C-alpha positions as CSV (number, residue, x, y, z in Angstrom):
1,M,51.9,-8.8,22.1
2,F,48.7,-9.5,20.3
3,Y,45.5,-9.1,22.5
4,M,41.8,-9.1,21.7
5,K,39.5,-6.2,22.4
6,Y,38.6,-7.0,26.0
7,I,42.2,-6.5,27.1
8,K,43.0,-3.7,24.7
9,A,43.0,-1.0,27.2
10,L,45.5,-2.7,29.5
11,L,47.7,-3.5,26.5
12,A,47.8,0.2,25.6
13,C,48.7,1.1,29.2
14,V,51.5,-1.5,29.3
15,F,53.0,-0.3,26.0
16,S,52.8,3.4,26.9
17,L,55.6,2.7,29.3
18,L,57.7,2.9,26.1
19,F,56.8,6.7,25.9
20,A,58.8,7.8,29.1
21,V,62.3,8.8,30.4
22,S,64.4,11.2,32.5
23,S,66.7,14.1,33.4
24,S,67.2,16.3,36.4
25,Q,65.2,19.6,36.8
26,S,66.5,21.7,39.6
27,D,64.5,24.8,38.3
28,I,61.1,23.2,38.5
29,D,58.7,24.9,41.0
30,Y,56.4,22.2,42.3
31,R,53.6,24.7,43.3
32,A,50.4,24.3,41.4
33,S,49.9,28.1,41.3
34,T,53.0,28.6,39.1
35,I,51.4,26.8,36.1
36,P,50.5,29.2,33.3
37,I,46.7,29.8,33.3
38,N,46.4,28.9,29.5
39,L,47.7,25.3,30.4
40,K,45.0,24.8,33.2
41,I,42.3,25.4,30.6
42,K,40.8,22.0,29.4
43,A,43.3,20.1,31.6
44,N,42.7,17.3,34.2
45,A,46.6,17.3,34.5
46,V,49.6,19.4,33.4
47,V,52.8,17.7,32.5
48,R,55.3,20.1,34.1
49,F,58.4,18.4,32.8
50,D,59.0,15.2,30.9
51,K,62.3,14.1,29.5
52,Q,63.2,10.8,27.8
53,I,66.7,9.8,27.0
54,V,67.1,6.6,24.9
55,E,70.6,5.4,24.6
56,I,71.4,2.9,21.9
57,N,74.5,1.0,22.9
58,D,74.1,-1.9,20.4
59,F,71.4,-3.6,18.4
60,D,70.7,-5.5,21.6
61,D,71.4,-2.9,24.3
62,M,69.1,0.0,25.0
63,Y,69.1,2.1,28.1
64,I,66.0,4.3,28.9
65,T,66.1,7.1,31.4
66,T,62.8,8.9,32.5
67,K,62.0,11.9,34.5
68,R,58.3,13.1,34.6
69,I,56.7,15.7,36.7
70,V,52.9,15.9,36.6
71,T,50.4,18.2,38.5
72,V,47.0,16.3,38.8
73,F,43.9,18.5,39.3
74,N,41.2,15.9,39.7
75,E,40.5,12.1,39.7
76,Y,40.5,12.1,35.8
77,G,44.0,13.3,35.9
78,N,45.4,10.4,37.9
79,R,45.9,8.3,34.9
80,H,48.5,10.7,33.5
81,Q,51.0,9.8,36.3
82,N,52.5,7.3,33.9
83,A,54.4,6.0,36.9
84,F,55.0,2.4,35.9
85,E,57.4,0.2,34.0
86,G,57.1,-3.2,32.5
87,Y,59.7,-5.9,32.8
88,D,60.6,-9.5,31.9
89,S,63.7,-11.5,31.3
90,N,64.9,-9.1,28.7
91,T,63.9,-5.9,30.5
92,K,65.5,-4.9,33.8
93,I,64.3,-1.9,36.0
94,K,67.6,-0.4,37.3
95,K,65.8,2.5,39.2
96,M,62.3,3.5,40.0
97,E,61.3,6.2,42.3
98,A,58.4,8.7,42.9
99,R,57.9,11.8,45.1
100,I,54.5,13.4,46.0
101,Y,54.1,17.1,46.5
102,N,51.1,18.9,47.8
103,E,49.5,22.0,46.3
104,S,52.0,24.3,47.9
105,G,55.0,22.3,46.5
106,E,55.8,20.6,49.8
107,E,57.0,17.0,49.6
108,I,54.6,14.6,51.4
109,K,55.5,11.3,50.3
110,K,58.5,9.3,48.8
111,I,58.0,5.9,47.1
112,K,61.0,3.7,46.5
113,L,61.4,0.8,44.1
114,R,60.3,-1.8,46.7
115,D,57.0,0.2,47.4
116,F,55.7,0.1,43.9
117,S,52.8,-2.5,43.2
118,D,53.8,-5.5,41.0
119,Q,51.5,-7.7,38.9
120,S,51.2,-9.5,35.7
121,A,51.3,-7.1,32.6
122,V,48.3,-8.9,31.0
123,S,44.8,-9.6,32.0
124,G,43.1,-12.6,33.7
125,G,42.1,-13.8,30.2
126,T,45.6,-14.8,29.4
127,L,46.7,-18.4,29.9
128,Y,50.3,-17.5,30.7
129,S,52.8,-14.7,30.2
130,D,56.2,-13.8,31.4
131,S,55.6,-10.0,31.3
132,R,55.0,-8.1,34.5
133,V,54.6,-4.4,35.5
134,K,55.5,-2.3,38.4
135,Y,53.2,0.7,39.0
136,L,52.6,3.3,41.6
137,S,49.3,2.7,43.5
138,Y,48.7,6.1,45.0
139,T,45.3,7.5,46.3
140,P,45.5,11.2,46.7
141,V,43.9,12.8,49.9
142,K,43.6,16.2,48.2
143,Y,43.8,17.9,44.8
144,P,45.8,19.3,43.3
145,Y,49.0,17.4,43.9
146,T,52.2,16.9,41.9
147,I,54.1,13.7,41.3
148,E,57.7,13.5,40.3
149,Y,58.6,10.1,38.8
150,S,62.0,8.8,37.6
151,S,63.2,5.5,36.3
152,E,66.1,3.8,34.5
153,V,65.5,0.7,32.4
154,Q,67.7,-1.5,30.5
155,M,66.5,-3.5,27.6
156,K,68.0,-6.2,25.5
157,S,65.2,-6.1,23.1
158,T,65.3,-3.1,20.9
159,A,62.5,-3.9,18.5
160,F,60.2,-1.5,20.4
161,V,62.1,1.8,20.5
162,P,60.1,4.4,22.6
163,Q,58.0,6.7,20.7
164,W,57.4,10.3,21.6
165,H,54.0,11.4,22.3
166,P,54.2,14.7,24.3
167,I,50.4,14.8,24.5
168,D,49.0,11.3,25.3
169,D,45.4,12.0,25.7
170,Y,42.6,14.5,25.7
171,Y,42.4,17.0,28.7
172,V,46.2,17.1,29.4
173,S,48.5,20.1,28.9
174,V,52.3,20.1,28.5
175,E,54.6,22.6,29.9
176,N,57.9,21.0,28.8
177,S,58.6,17.8,27.1
178,E,61.9,16.5,25.6
179,Y,63.0,13.4,23.7
180,K,66.5,12.4,22.6
181,I,68.0,9.3,21.2
182,I,71.8,9.0,21.8
183,N,73.2,6.4,19.3
184,N,76.4,5.0,20.6
185,S,76.3,2.1,18.1
186,N,76.8,1.6,14.5
187,V,73.2,0.7,13.9
188,K,71.1,3.2,11.8
189,V,68.2,4.8,13.5
190,R,65.3,5.8,11.4
191,T,62.7,8.4,12.6
192,K,59.4,9.8,11.3
193,S,57.6,12.9,12.7
194,E,54.0,13.5,12.5
195,N,51.8,16.6,13.2
196,F,54.8,18.9,14.1
197,D,53.5,21.8,12.0
198,T,50.6,22.9,14.2
199,Y,52.4,22.7,17.5
200,N,55.2,24.4,19.2
201,I,57.8,21.8,18.5
202,E,61.6,22.5,18.4
203,V,63.5,20.1,16.1
204,L,67.1,20.0,17.3
205,S,67.9,16.9,15.2
206,D,66.1,13.9,13.7
207,T,66.4,12.2,17.1
208,H,66.2,15.1,19.5
209,V,63.0,17.2,19.9
210,K,61.4,19.6,22.4
211,A,57.9,20.8,23.0
212,K,56.7,23.7,25.2
213,N,53.3,25.1,26.4
214,L,51.1,22.7,24.6
215,S,47.4,23.3,25.5
216,G,45.1,20.5,26.4
217,I,42.8,19.2,23.7
218,K,39.1,19.0,24.4
219,Y,37.4,15.8,23.3
220,E,35.0,16.3,20.4
221,A,32.5,13.9,18.9
222,Y,33.4,12.3,15.6
223,N,37.1,13.4,16.0
224,P,39.7,11.6,13.8
225,G,41.4,10.0,16.7
226,I,43.9,11.4,19.2
227,S,46.8,9.6,17.6
228,N,46.0,11.4,14.3
229,I,45.9,14.7,16.0
230,V,48.8,15.1,18.4
231,P,52.6,15.4,17.5
232,S,54.7,12.2,17.6
233,L,58.0,11.0,16.7
234,K,58.5,7.3,15.7
235,S,62.0,5.6,15.8
236,A,63.2,2.2,14.7
237,L,66.6,0.5,14.5
238,S,67.7,-0.8,11.1
239,I,69.2,-3.9,12.9
240,F,67.3,-4.9,16.1
241,N,66.9,-7.6,18.7
242,M,63.7,-9.3,19.8
243,E,64.5,-11.5,22.8
244,G,67.7,-13.0,21.3
245,V,66.5,-13.0,17.7
246,K,68.3,-10.6,15.5
247,G,66.3,-8.8,12.8
248,E,66.6,-6.3,10.0
249,N,64.2,-3.4,9.5
250,N,65.0,-1.0,6.7
251,N,61.5,-1.2,5.2
252,W,58.4,-3.4,5.4
253,G,59.9,-5.9,3.0
254,D,62.8,-6.6,5.4
255,F,60.6,-6.7,8.5
256,G,58.1,-9.1,6.9
257,K,60.9,-11.4,5.7
258,W,62.3,-11.4,9.3
259,M,58.9,-12.3,10.6
260,Y,58.4,-15.0,8.1
261,N,61.9,-16.6,8.6
262,K,62.3,-16.2,12.3
263,L,58.8,-16.2,13.7
264,I,56.6,-18.4,11.5
265,T,58.8,-20.8,9.6
266,G,59.1,-24.0,11.6
267,T,55.8,-23.5,13.5
268,D,53.4,-24.8,11.0
269,A,53.8,-28.7,11.3
270,I,50.4,-30.3,12.0
271,P,49.6,-34.0,12.8
272,Q,48.8,-36.4,10.0
273,S,45.4,-36.9,11.4
274,A,44.5,-33.3,10.9
275,I,45.9,-33.4,7.4
276,D,43.8,-36.4,6.6
277,E,40.7,-34.7,8.0
278,V,40.9,-31.5,6.0
279,K,41.8,-33.4,2.8
280,A,38.7,-35.6,3.2
281,L,36.7,-32.5,4.0
282,T,37.7,-30.8,0.8
283,A,37.9,-33.9,-1.4
284,N,34.9,-33.0,-3.6
285,T,35.9,-29.5,-4.7
286,T,38.9,-28.2,-6.6
287,D,37.9,-24.5,-5.8
288,N,40.4,-22.9,-3.5
289,L,37.7,-20.5,-2.1
290,E,35.4,-23.5,-1.3
291,K,38.3,-25.3,0.3
292,A,39.1,-22.3,2.5
293,K,35.5,-22.0,3.6
294,L,35.4,-25.7,4.7
295,V,38.8,-25.4,6.4
296,Y,37.8,-22.3,8.3
297,Q,34.6,-23.8,9.6
298,Y,36.7,-26.9,10.6
299,M,39.1,-24.7,12.6
300,Q,36.1,-22.8,14.2
301,D,34.5,-25.9,15.4
302,K,37.8,-27.4,16.7
303,T,39.4,-24.4,18.5
304,R,38.7,-21.5,20.9
305,Y,40.5,-18.3,21.7
306,I,42.5,-17.6,24.8
307,S,45.5,-15.2,25.2
308,V,48.9,-16.7,25.3
309,Q,51.6,-14.0,25.6
310,V,54.9,-15.8,25.5
311,G,57.5,-16.5,22.7
312,I,59.5,-13.9,21.0
313,G,58.2,-10.6,22.4
314,G,54.7,-12.0,22.3
315,W,55.1,-12.0,18.6
316,K,55.9,-15.7,17.8
317,P,53.0,-18.0,17.3
318,M,52.4,-21.2,19.2
319,D,53.3,-24.2,17.3
320,A,50.5,-25.5,15.2
321,M,51.0,-29.0,16.5
322,D,50.2,-27.8,20.0
323,V,47.2,-25.8,18.9
324,D,45.8,-29.0,17.3
325,K,46.4,-31.0,20.4
326,L,45.1,-28.4,23.0
327,G,42.3,-26.9,20.9
328,Y,43.0,-23.3,22.0
329,S,45.5,-20.5,21.3
330,D,45.6,-16.8,20.8
331,C,45.2,-14.8,17.5
332,K,48.8,-15.7,16.4
333,G,48.5,-19.4,17.1
334,L,45.0,-19.8,15.7
335,T,45.9,-17.8,12.6
336,N,49.1,-19.9,12.1
337,Y,47.2,-23.1,12.7
338,T,44.5,-22.1,10.0
339,K,47.3,-21.3,7.7
340,A,48.8,-24.8,8.2
341,L,45.5,-26.4,7.6
342,L,45.1,-24.4,4.4
343,E,48.6,-25.4,3.2
344,A,47.6,-29.1,3.7
345,V,44.9,-28.8,1.1
346,G,47.0,-26.6,-1.3
347,V,45.4,-23.2,-0.5
348,P,48.0,-20.4,0.0
349,S,47.5,-17.9,2.8
350,Y,49.4,-15.1,4.5
351,Y,49.9,-14.3,8.2
352,T,48.8,-10.7,8.5
353,V,49.5,-8.1,11.1
354,V,46.9,-5.4,11.8
355,W,45.6,-2.9,14.3
356,G,42.4,-4.5,15.5
357,D,39.9,-2.0,16.9
358,D,36.4,-0.7,16.4
359,D,38.0,2.6,15.4
360,I,39.8,2.3,12.1
361,K,43.6,2.5,12.3
362,S,46.1,1.5,9.9
363,I,49.6,0.1,9.9
364,D,51.8,3.0,8.8
365,S,52.6,2.0,5.1
366,E,55.4,4.5,4.9
367,F,57.5,3.8,8.0
368,S,58.3,0.1,9.1
369,V,58.2,-0.2,12.8
370,T,57.1,-2.9,15.2
371,E,53.5,-2.2,15.5
372,G,50.0,-3.9,15.5
373,N,48.0,-5.5,18.1
374,H,46.3,-8.4,16.3
375,V,46.8,-11.0,13.7
376,I,44.4,-12.3,10.9
377,L,44.8,-14.5,7.9
378,C,44.8,-13.4,4.3
379,V,43.6,-15.8,1.6
380,P,44.4,-14.5,-1.9
381,N,41.5,-15.0,-4.4
382,N,42.4,-13.9,-7.9
383,E,42.5,-10.0,-7.6
384,E,40.8,-10.0,-4.2
385,N,42.2,-10.7,-0.8
386,I,39.9,-12.5,1.7
387,F,40.6,-11.9,5.3
388,L,39.8,-14.3,8.0
389,E,39.3,-13.6,11.7
390,C,40.6,-16.8,13.3
391,T,39.7,-16.0,17.0
392,S,36.0,-16.2,16.4
393,Q,33.9,-19.4,16.5
394,T,30.9,-17.6,14.9
395,N,32.1,-15.1,12.3
396,P,31.1,-15.8,8.7
397,F,33.9,-16.6,6.3
398,G,35.7,-13.4,5.2
399,F,33.7,-11.2,7.6
400,T,35.9,-8.3,9.0
401,A,33.4,-5.4,9.5
402,G,33.8,-3.6,12.7
403,F,37.2,-4.7,14.0
404,T,39.7,-5.1,11.1
405,D,37.9,-3.6,8.0
406,D,39.1,-0.7,5.8
407,R,42.7,-0.4,7.0
408,D,46.3,-1.1,5.8
409,V,47.8,-4.3,7.1
410,L,51.0,-6.0,6.8
411,L,51.1,-9.4,4.8
412,V,54.0,-11.7,5.9
413,T,55.1,-13.5,2.8
414,P,58.2,-15.6,1.9
415,E,59.3,-12.7,-0.2
416,G,58.9,-10.2,2.6
417,G,56.4,-7.8,4.1
418,K,53.7,-6.3,1.8
419,I,51.1,-3.7,2.7
420,A,47.5,-4.6,1.7
421,H,44.1,-3.1,2.5
422,T,41.3,-5.0,4.1
423,K,37.7,-4.9,2.8
424,V,35.9,-1.5,2.6
425,Y,32.1,-1.9,3.4
426,N,30.3,0.8,1.5
427,A,26.6,1.8,2.1
428,E,25.2,-0.9,-0.1
429,D,27.3,-3.6,1.5
430,S,26.0,-2.5,5.0
431,Q,22.3,-2.3,4.9
432,Q,19.5,-2.6,7.4
433,I,16.2,-3.3,5.8
434,T,13.3,-3.1,8.4
435,T,9.8,-4.2,7.3
436,A,6.7,-4.3,9.5
437,N,3.1,-5.2,9.2
438,V,1.3,-3.2,12.0
439,N,-2.3,-3.3,13.2
440,I,-3.5,-0.3,15.3
441,T,-6.6,-0.2,17.4
442,A,-9.0,2.7,18.0
443,T,-7.5,3.0,21.5
444,G,-3.9,3.5,20.1
445,D,-2.7,0.0,20.9
446,I,-0.4,-1.7,18.2
447,S,0.6,-5.3,17.3
448,A,3.1,-6.0,14.7
449,Q,5.4,-8.4,13.0
450,V,8.7,-6.9,12.4
451,E,11.5,-8.3,10.2
452,V,15.1,-6.7,10.4
453,K,17.5,-7.9,7.8
454,T,21.2,-6.7,8.1
455,T,24.3,-7.1,6.0
456,G,28.0,-5.9,6.3
457,Y,28.8,-3.6,9.1
458,Q,25.2,-3.6,10.3
459,Y,25.3,-7.4,10.4
460,G,28.1,-7.0,12.9
461,L,26.1,-4.6,15.0
462,H,23.2,-7.1,15.3
463,G,25.2,-10.3,15.4
464,H,25.5,-10.4,19.2
465,V,21.8,-11.3,19.5
466,V,22.3,-14.8,17.9
467,N,23.8,-16.5,20.9
468,Q,21.8,-14.6,23.6
469,S,19.2,-16.4,25.8
470,M,15.6,-15.7,25.1
471,R,15.5,-13.5,28.1
472,D,18.3,-11.4,26.9
473,Q,17.0,-11.2,23.4
474,K,13.7,-9.8,24.8
475,L,15.5,-7.3,26.8
476,N,17.7,-6.4,23.6
477,Y,14.6,-5.6,21.6
478,K,13.0,-3.6,24.5
479,E,16.1,-1.5,24.6
480,Y,16.5,-1.3,20.8
481,W,12.9,0.1,20.5
482,D,13.0,2.1,23.7
483,N,10.7,4.6,21.9
484,I,7.8,2.3,22.3
485,N,6.4,2.3,25.8
486,N,4.8,-0.8,27.2
487,L,6.4,-3.0,24.6
488,E,5.9,-6.8,25.0
489,V,7.9,-9.1,22.8
490,L,5.7,-12.2,22.0
491,S,8.0,-14.3,19.8
492,I,11.5,-14.1,18.2
493,N,12.9,-16.0,15.2
494,I,16.5,-15.4,14.1
495,N,18.0,-16.8,10.9
496,N,21.8,-16.4,10.6
497,D,22.8,-17.1,7.0
498,K,26.5,-17.2,7.4
499,N,27.1,-18.1,3.7
500,A,25.3,-15.0,2.4
501,V,26.4,-13.0,5.6
502,V,22.7,-11.9,6.1
503,L,21.1,-11.9,9.6
504,K,17.2,-11.9,9.6
505,E,15.4,-11.1,12.9
506,T,11.6,-11.6,13.0
507,I,9.9,-10.3,16.0
508,D,6.2,-10.5,17.0
509,L,5.3,-7.7,19.4
510,K,2.5,-5.6,20.9
511,A,2.3,-2.4,22.9
512,T,-0.6,-0.5,24.6
513,N,-1.3,3.2,24.1
514,Y,1.5,3.7,21.4
515,A,-0.6,6.3,19.7
516,S,-1.6,9.0,22.1
517,K,-5.4,9.8,22.3
518,S,-6.8,13.3,22.4
519,G,-10.7,13.3,22.4
520,N,-11.8,11.4,19.3
521,R,-8.2,11.7,17.7
522,L,-5.2,9.6,17.7
523,I,-1.7,11.1,17.3
524,L,0.5,8.5,15.6
525,M,4.2,8.5,14.8
526,P,4.5,6.2,11.9
527,N,8.3,5.6,12.3
528,M,7.9,3.1,15.0
529,F,10.9,0.8,14.4
530,N,13.9,2.8,13.2
531,R,13.8,6.3,14.7
532,M,16.9,8.4,15.0
533,T,17.0,10.2,18.4
534,N,20.6,11.4,18.9
535,I,21.7,14.8,17.7
536,P,25.5,15.4,17.5
537,P,26.7,17.7,20.3
538,R,26.7,21.4,19.7
539,Y,30.1,23.4,20.0
540,D,30.3,27.1,20.1
541,K,33.6,26.7,18.3
542,R,34.6,23.3,16.8
543,N,38.4,22.8,17.1
544,L,38.9,19.5,15.5
545,D,38.2,18.2,12.0
546,F,35.7,15.2,12.0
547,K,35.5,11.7,10.5
548,L,32.5,9.6,9.6
549,Q,34.3,6.1,9.7
550,R,31.8,3.9,8.1
551,A,29.1,4.1,5.5
552,Y,25.7,2.4,5.8
553,K,22.1,2.4,4.4
554,D,18.8,2.0,6.2
555,V,15.7,1.1,4.2
556,D,12.3,0.9,6.1
557,E,8.8,0.1,5.0
558,F,5.9,-0.3,7.5
559,I,2.4,-1.1,6.4
560,I,-0.1,0.3,9.1
561,N,-3.5,-1.2,9.0
562,L,-6.2,1.1,10.4
563,P,-9.3,-0.3,12.2
564,E,-12.9,0.4,10.9
565,G,-14.0,3.8,11.8
566,V,-10.6,5.4,11.9
567,V,-9.6,7.8,9.2
568,V,-6.7,10.0,8.3
569,E,-7.4,13.7,9.2
570,A,-3.9,15.1,8.6
571,M,-0.8,13.6,7.1
572,S,2.4,14.8,5.5
573,E,3.2,13.2,2.1
574,G,6.9,13.1,2.9
575,E,10.2,15.0,2.6
576,K,13.7,14.6,1.2
577,T,17.0,16.1,2.2
578,E,20.5,15.7,0.9
579,S,24.0,16.7,1.8
580,K,27.6,15.7,1.3
581,F,27.2,13.6,4.5
582,G,24.4,11.4,3.1
583,S,20.7,11.5,2.1
584,Y,17.4,11.0,3.8
585,E,13.9,10.5,2.5
586,Y,10.6,9.5,3.9
587,R,7.1,9.1,2.3
588,I,3.7,8.3,3.6
589,E,0.9,7.2,1.4
590,Q,-2.6,5.7,1.7
591,I,-3.0,2.4,0.0
592,D,-5.8,-0.2,-0.4
593,G,-8.4,1.8,1.4
594,N,-7.6,1.8,5.1
595,K,-3.9,1.1,5.0
596,L,-1.0,3.4,5.2
597,K,2.6,2.8,3.9
598,Y,5.5,4.5,5.5
599,S,8.8,4.2,3.7
600,R,12.1,5.6,4.7
601,T,15.7,5.6,3.2
602,Y,18.6,6.9,5.0
603,I,22.2,6.8,3.7
604,M,25.3,7.9,5.6
605,N,28.6,8.4,3.7
606,K,32.0,7.9,5.2
607,G,34.6,10.5,4.8
608,N,37.0,13.1,6.4
609,Y,35.6,16.5,6.8
610,S,36.7,20.0,8.0
611,K,35.7,21.5,11.3
612,E,34.0,24.2,9.3
613,D,31.5,21.5,8.0
614,Y,30.6,20.3,11.4
615,S,27.6,22.7,12.0
616,T,26.1,21.7,8.6
617,F,26.6,18.0,9.5
618,R,24.8,18.6,12.8
619,D,22.0,20.4,11.1
620,F,21.6,17.4,8.7
621,K,21.3,14.9,11.5
622,K,19.1,17.2,13.6
623,R,16.8,17.5,10.5
624,I,16.6,13.7,10.4
625,V,15.7,13.4,14.1
626,K,12.9,16.0,13.6
627,L,11.6,14.2,10.5
628,D,11.6,10.9,12.2
629,K,9.1,12.3,14.7
630,N,6.6,13.2,12.0
631,K,3.0,12.6,13.2
632,I,-0.2,11.5,11.5
633,V,-3.5,12.7,13.0
634,L,-6.2,10.0,12.9
635,K,-9.9,10.6,13.6
636,V,-12.1,8.0,15.3
637,N,-15.6,8.3,14.0
């Protein structure tokens, strides 16, 4: 079940099949005109009726019935059909049908089970998988149209009980949604509700909920994430089955112990040749951290990532022996292999389940349920946990910024599951330090040597340039400094210090007519190489609270050498502005005769903020954009 970023969207689509199910609805009027006006606002689609019944007959027998009626208003609403089901050897589709109605509510098409498209449930980047998906492939002739979809699915694997998300995205409204679990077994069903208070949710029991007239949510920049906004109901069985393997899940301790005993134990044997190699590699050190660094580099040099979605629900790692032989695996297999290599040299480590994404998302520390989309490795080091991304051949040791940083994760230990938190990169950790020595001519041309040094999260933003071709690197810098017209990159030197996790980029460049000429004057913007240009969008009424996910710090210092006969006629000395969101300061001073020094420090704080603070945040960013355009007037004598 663990996929990397480039197939993440498809994974989300496949697993959203767990959010559906059925009932009859003889009282539904299929005409689009009968939808309440308030539900059409901010909506690409309206869910007219959605009912899901989950019958738990035993720990290894779950029957899901779905009925969903959706009116689609435009091409962006097509994705809300949700007319698909995944299947494999443990999941059988018993029924699947769809009917299409036109704007007037007249049926224009009927699709039976055999008419649905069928394909692998994972992307072409996956080596092999036994999961497939049947889905409706329908291209509408005219909007709006209404689709009625129904299905019945029987599952032996009960580790993934469908969750209820009546609103599954932005710009979709909900007229009626219902979710019900019927427990015919002796197995305990645990549930957890979220974000019910601010929505029209009727709670009939812990396992039976209804929603009516939920208006669509407009996307707003810096929002905290749709899953943190909308109502949801999570469910989990205390005793479950995952493809024939029985498990217990009353808490994270139980679930982690099951993972350790049933999924990982017995998969960590490696050949004696690999053991001998890593022992020889680490023979000259007794420090566990140094050993771990050497073994991690050994693994990176020896393996590569490829998705392999088989085993127990896609959760069981490939045997370490096979990974050593083949030289490739997915995140589970590569993590387990690295763990086995570390064990060979006496370094303890823990297989770790995480939500991997650019957006920060945590494992729910309060409610144990089968979740997560990625695996990394935890190496305990005194009071600190070091986390290793085992799918990358280039990541520095312990570097997690941008994909698995600052979130709760599940450590799988022999004693059971434990919640831990990955590294938080603060502003001092994530710096971009830009220095430049610039020569300007009397006609406004410039030449410069620029050095950009990055650490932490900002190291991750720049790291892609390391393995680019020279042509792509030049294009990268032209795009990065798109405020400089006629830019020509003369030379590039990149030093990637993976031990210190510092990337240093040194670029020689030139550009004609950078400073605009007006008579015998030059108008010069001194912030040439780190100018902020984007202002957050303005909202007449902000509806959502907002989140600044990561902190960072920019420090800039540019020495500008003026030619003979060019003097400063007008120049600001600088300005400073501060807020709860961060701080900004720039200064311009004349030094050593005909030299100017431009210095700038910008710090962005991370945090969660109320919607009432958004206009102040926007003003703060807007002010920085304006100050970054500060001009110096030079006079040519």
